[in-house]
Legacy VTK file of the C-alpha trace (Angstrom):
# vtk DataFile Version 3.0
C-alpha trace
ASCII
DATASET POLYDATA
POINTS 248 float
162.593 258.889 169.824
160.114 261.302 171.417
156.428 261.343 170.569
156.879 264.647 168.730
159.747 263.189 166.666
157.619 260.158 165.925
154.681 262.248 164.753
156.922 264.448 162.617
157.803 261.425 160.511
154.387 261.811 158.914
151.604 259.407 158.060
153.158 258.448 154.707
156.419 257.344 156.303
154.567 255.414 158.994
152.373 253.683 156.415
155.405 252.640 154.385
157.303 251.276 157.391
154.505 249.642 159.395
156.448 246.378 159.760
158.917 248.205 162.024
156.136 248.731 164.561
154.842 245.155 164.641
155.116 243.803 168.162
153.462 240.391 168.345
151.038 239.377 171.036
152.272 236.378 173.082
150.311 233.913 170.937
151.717 235.426 167.735
155.287 235.317 169.078
154.769 231.656 170.001
153.501 230.934 166.497
156.568 232.559 164.904
159.024 230.780 167.222
157.444 227.403 166.502
158.680 227.656 162.906
162.167 226.558 163.988
161.051 223.017 164.783
157.661 222.774 163.055
157.622 222.851 159.224
153.799 222.804 159.335
151.894 225.399 161.358
148.292 226.515 161.647
146.640 229.488 163.327
143.012 228.546 163.970
141.418 231.781 165.088
138.415 234.031 164.960
138.027 236.966 162.615
139.833 240.217 163.487
142.245 238.513 165.899
145.341 239.564 163.948
146.064 236.187 162.369
146.415 237.484 158.809
148.849 240.308 159.543
150.793 237.936 161.786
151.407 235.689 158.759
151.979 238.680 156.457
154.675 239.986 158.796
156.448 236.624 158.894
156.211 236.351 155.113
157.749 239.808 154.748
160.643 238.843 157.030
161.403 235.770 154.924
161.144 237.673 151.641
163.446 240.475 152.774
165.742 238.557 155.122
165.383 241.478 157.538
164.429 239.914 160.875
163.721 242.001 163.997
165.811 241.706 167.156
163.036 239.818 168.947
162.708 237.169 166.207
163.128 233.547 167.405
161.584 231.781 164.426
162.899 230.189 161.241
165.347 232.256 159.182
166.345 232.196 155.522
169.764 233.624 154.683
169.257 233.944 150.929
166.414 234.935 148.577
163.335 232.735 148.751
160.389 231.706 146.619
157.080 232.168 148.426
153.597 230.983 147.447
150.653 232.842 148.955
147.277 231.122 148.636
143.757 232.569 148.840
140.247 231.339 148.160
139.561 233.600 145.150
141.212 236.369 143.152
139.081 238.924 144.995
140.184 237.525 148.366
143.793 237.549 147.232
143.577 241.230 146.273
141.503 242.421 149.229
143.153 240.420 152.026
146.629 238.903 151.638
147.781 241.289 148.911
146.633 244.282 150.930
148.340 243.029 154.096
151.562 242.063 152.338
152.172 244.838 149.791
149.464 247.360 150.669
147.178 249.631 148.712
148.899 251.709 147.488
151.853 249.368 147.006
154.456 249.797 149.716
152.042 250.353 152.596
151.784 246.708 153.631
154.168 244.507 155.594
156.829 244.870 152.885
158.289 248.420 152.997
158.187 250.337 149.734
161.983 250.705 149.607
162.363 246.918 149.597
159.994 246.327 146.693
162.039 245.397 143.615
160.045 246.977 140.810
156.291 246.984 140.378
154.025 243.964 140.920
152.942 241.971 137.895
149.170 241.716 137.741
146.927 238.909 136.539
144.666 239.042 133.523
141.908 237.400 135.508
138.802 239.468 134.833
139.296 241.096 138.232
141.246 244.338 138.352
144.268 244.848 140.554
145.031 241.211 141.377
148.772 240.705 141.814
150.377 237.664 140.219
154.008 238.020 141.313
156.189 240.485 143.178
159.939 240.821 143.539
161.400 241.823 146.894
164.960 242.908 147.654
166.741 240.483 149.982
169.311 241.707 152.479
171.878 239.186 151.216
171.660 240.522 147.657
169.367 239.469 144.826
165.595 239.282 145.038
162.979 237.009 146.532
159.781 236.212 144.661
156.232 235.885 145.937
153.585 234.247 143.750
149.905 234.770 144.553
147.784 231.678 143.901
144.115 230.860 144.412
142.281 227.690 145.349
139.722 228.215 142.612
142.512 227.476 140.120
142.448 223.850 141.290
145.178 221.635 142.732
146.965 221.134 139.389
148.072 224.788 139.505
149.851 223.967 142.756
152.256 221.518 141.138
155.795 222.190 139.968
158.405 224.568 141.429
159.892 224.310 144.890
158.950 227.205 147.180
160.724 227.793 150.460
157.607 229.221 152.115
153.899 228.581 151.547
151.237 230.684 153.265
147.619 229.584 152.932
145.070 232.169 154.045
141.760 230.486 154.818
141.069 226.934 153.739
140.583 225.209 150.400
137.036 223.873 150.056
136.032 220.225 149.966
135.463 220.407 146.214
137.358 217.767 144.251
139.515 220.317 142.414
140.562 222.062 145.669
140.779 219.158 148.086
144.382 218.213 147.247
145.876 221.704 147.455
147.323 221.372 150.954
148.986 218.062 150.060
150.422 219.549 146.875
151.715 222.606 148.736
153.228 220.389 151.419
155.005 218.324 148.792
156.492 221.449 147.192
158.514 222.381 150.312
160.195 218.973 150.540
163.106 219.845 148.249
163.845 223.180 149.926
163.268 221.915 153.477
160.841 224.801 153.630
157.862 225.727 155.790
154.116 225.956 155.321
151.685 227.877 157.495
147.962 228.465 157.292
145.725 231.095 158.868
142.041 230.329 158.977
138.731 230.654 160.736
137.164 227.150 160.738
134.058 228.067 158.772
134.061 224.686 157.026
133.924 222.731 160.270
136.010 219.702 161.191
137.699 219.180 157.839
140.624 216.894 157.020
142.983 219.855 157.254
141.737 220.870 160.700
141.944 217.264 161.908
145.474 217.020 160.519
146.591 219.760 162.899
144.377 218.854 165.856
145.498 215.217 165.742
148.953 215.450 164.153
150.105 212.213 162.509
153.786 213.052 163.037
156.197 215.472 164.678
156.761 218.956 163.316
153.076 219.936 163.174
151.966 222.918 165.256
148.515 224.305 166.054
147.809 227.651 167.703
144.319 228.873 168.507
143.338 232.457 169.268
140.097 234.157 170.209
138.964 237.734 170.636
140.146 237.466 174.246
143.707 237.120 172.944
143.455 240.320 170.904
143.825 243.491 173.025
143.231 245.764 170.030
139.546 244.795 170.011
136.994 246.655 172.112
135.598 244.233 174.753
132.189 245.903 174.810
131.872 245.728 171.039
132.944 242.092 170.841
130.471 241.188 173.603
127.716 242.920 171.676
128.620 241.155 168.440
128.724 237.744 170.137
125.111 238.171 171.144
124.201 238.877 167.502
125.930 235.788 166.096
124.077 232.473 165.671
125.150 229.697 168.052
127.342 227.869 165.561
LINES 1 249
248 0 1 2 3 4 5 6 7 8 9 10 11 12 13 14 15 16 17 18 19 20 21 22 23 24 25 26 27 28 29 30 31 32 33 34 35 36 37 38 39 40 41 42 43 44 45 46 47 48 49 50 51 52 53 54 55 56 57 58 59 60 61 62 63 64 65 66 67 68 69 70 71 72 73 74 75 76 77 78 79 80 81 82 83 84 85 86 87 88 89 90 91 92 93 94 95 96 97 98 99 100 101 102 103 104 105 106 107 108 109 110 111 112 113 114 115 116 117 118 119 120 121 122 123 124 125 126 127 128 129 130 131 132 133 134 135 136 137 138 139 140 141 142 143 144 145 146 147 148 149 150 151 152 153 154 155 156 157 158 159 160 161 162 163 164 165 166 167 168 169 170 171 172 173 174 175 176 177 178 179 180 181 182 183 184 185 186 187 188 189 190 191 192 193 194 195 196 197 198 199 200 201 202 203 204 205 206 207 208 209 210 211 212 213 214 215 216 217 218 219 220 221 222 223 224 225 226 227 228 229 230 231 232 233 234 235 236 237 238 239 240 241 242 243 244 245 246 247
């Protein structure tokens, strides 16, 4: 396809098929590939490194069953149940929801033609927060993604048996949130599923971070990434911003 042909497709078409143009950086490709032998994975990275879209892209592949030619990670051959976790309803809407289904819907990692109907939204006092979506799977039938928040507390993370759990950022150390990772981990046992988290370690050396830095068993993978691993960022701008940040 020539550049002219590419441009003639139009901005709307490009926005609704952005997943087709995802080409992972080496660290992202390594993270995806690790899913074959590591049911638990963590990307511990700075802001704007591409960690969130990396996880959104993988989540879209599992929901649709449409994997790219370069894919070396875990595969699901039938429709899946996915849980996507965020700190708050606002974070769910503005971050993971935007990356996964887009605003407007169909401009995220999941192409509009693979959305199975409209999202169902929460009655949560915050407008536009998705609760569940249905996604057409290549094998037939539909996958389901459920958007959850940590502020709901760990009891809302019981029941059901998802195949995939994606946690964006980290549950706090509050009593009602502290057990969320353990609950999510337990949920994938029946399905022999996978869990991955993407976070910037703003809470310091927490139990979750230690779990991945000093893994108690096999099958646990940690990948770090910095601004130096993210070619899309302007080196001069990142250098300037580093000087403005406090030491910690």
